[in-house]
C-alpha positions in Angstrom: 37.1 21.4 -96.6 35.2 22.7 -99.5 33.3 25.3 -97.6 36.7 26.8 -96.3 38.0 26.9 -99.8 35.0 28.7 -101.1 35.0 31.2 -98.4 38.6 32.0 -99.0 38.7 32.0 -102.8 35.1 32.5 -104.2 33.1 34.3 -101.3 31.6 36.8 -103.7 30.5 34.3 -106.3 28.8 32.1 -103.7 27.1 34.8 -102.0 25.6 35.9 -105.7 24.7 32.2 -106.3 23.1 31.8 -102.7 21.2 35.2 -103.2 19.9 34.3 -106.5 18.8 30.8 -105.6 17.3 31.9 -102.0 19.7 29.6 -100.5 21.0 30.2 -96.8 24.8 30.6 -96.7 26.7 27.6 -95.2 30.1 29.1 -95.2 31.5 28.5 -91.6 31.7 32.5 -90.8 28.2 33.0 -92.0 27.0 30.2 -89.9 28.8 31.4 -86.8 27.3 34.9 -87.6 23.7 33.6 -87.9 24.1 31.6 -84.7 25.2 34.8 -82.8 22.5 36.6 -84.2 20.0 33.8 -83.1 21.7 33.7 -79.6 21.1 37.7 -79.4 17.6 37.4 -80.2 16.7 34.7 -77.8 18.8 36.8 -74.7 16.6 39.6 -76.0 13.3 38.0 -75.9 11.1 38.3 -72.9 9.9 35.6 -70.9 6.7 34.7 -69.4 8.0 33.9 -65.9 6.9 37.3 -64.6 3.2 36.4 -65.8 3.0 32.9 -64.8 1.5 32.0 -61.6 0.6 28.4 -59.8 -3.1 27.9 -60.2 -5.0 27.0 -57.0 -5.3 23.4 -56.2 -9.1 22.3 -56.6 -11.0 21.7 -53.6 -11.1 17.9 -52.8 -14.9 16.9 -52.7 -15.6 14.4 -50.2 -17.6 11.3 -51.1 -20.9 10.9 -49.3 -21.2 8.7 -46.3 -23.7 8.8 -43.5 -20.6 9.2 -41.1 -19.2 12.1 -43.1 -22.7 13.8 -43.4 -23.2 13.6 -39.4 -19.8 15.0 -38.8 -20.3 18.0 -41.1 -23.7 18.7 -39.8 -22.4 18.6 -36.3 -19.4 20.8 -37.2 -21.9 23.2 -39.1 -24.1 23.4 -35.7 -21.0 24.3 -33.6 -19.5 26.7 -36.0 -22.7 28.6 -36.6 -24.0 28.4 -33.1 -27.3 26.8 -34.4 -29.5 24.8 -32.0 -29.4 21.1 -32.4 -33.0 21.1 -33.6 -31.9 23.0 -36.6 -31.3 19.6 -38.2 -35.0 18.6 -37.6 -36.3 21.9 -39.3 -38.5 21.0 -42.3 -36.5 23.7 -44.3 -33.3 22.3 -43.5 -34.3 18.6 -44.6 -36.0 20.1 -47.8 -32.5 21.9 -48.6 -30.7 18.6 -47.9 -33.0 16.7 -50.1 -32.4 19.0 -53.1 -28.7 19.1 -52.8 -29.0 15.5 -52.4 -30.2 15.0 -56.0 -27.5 17.1 -57.6 -25.5 15.5 -60.3 -22.5 17.7 -59.7 -21.1 19.9 -57.0 -23.5 22.5 -55.8 -22.4 26.4 -56.1 -22.9 28.2 -52.6 -24.1 31.5 -52.7 -22.1 34.2 -51.3 -23.6 37.1 -48.8 -24.4 39.4 -51.7 -26.2 36.9 -54.0 -28.0 35.4 -50.9 -28.9 38.8 -49.8 -30.3 39.7 -53.3 -32.3 36.5 -53.5 -34.0 37.1 -50.2 -35.0 40.6 -51.0 -36.3 39.3 -54.4 -38.4 36.5 -52.7 -39.6 38.9 -50.0 -41.0 41.3 -52.9 -42.6 38.3 -54.5 -44.4 37.2 -51.3 -45.5 40.8 -50.8 -46.9 41.0 -54.3 -48.9 37.8 -53.6 -50.2 39.0 -50.6 -51.2 42.3 -52.1 -53.2 40.2 -54.7 -54.7 37.9 -52.0 -56.0 41.0 -49.9 -57.3 42.9 -52.9 -60.8 43.8 -52.3 -63.3 44.7 -55.3 -65.2 47.7 -54.6 -68.8 48.0 -56.0 
């Protein structure tokens, strides 16, 4: 073939021409050498396998039904050792009514956030009580 002839008889001139014209050599030995270099680079390249991890599957949200709500409420009573009357408590019913109006999943606060909110509400109540009990002196 012509490439083998060029490689055997005119290698120096071909390389000069390829360099002058910014052309990648297509001579058989040069092609083989470039493929070996690419393979070596690929073998040396680090992979991401050690850095990849499987994402946790998102929690499946159960669609609302009266039966599902009753089941969840009874399980909550049993799991937290609440009295059955807790479901009738006005604050519990208020909480359920608020959550029922949510357009998306309601985030559940953890212990630390709940504790901080309880303390903040306590301080608000104490400040309101102080304002109510202030007595003007004459």
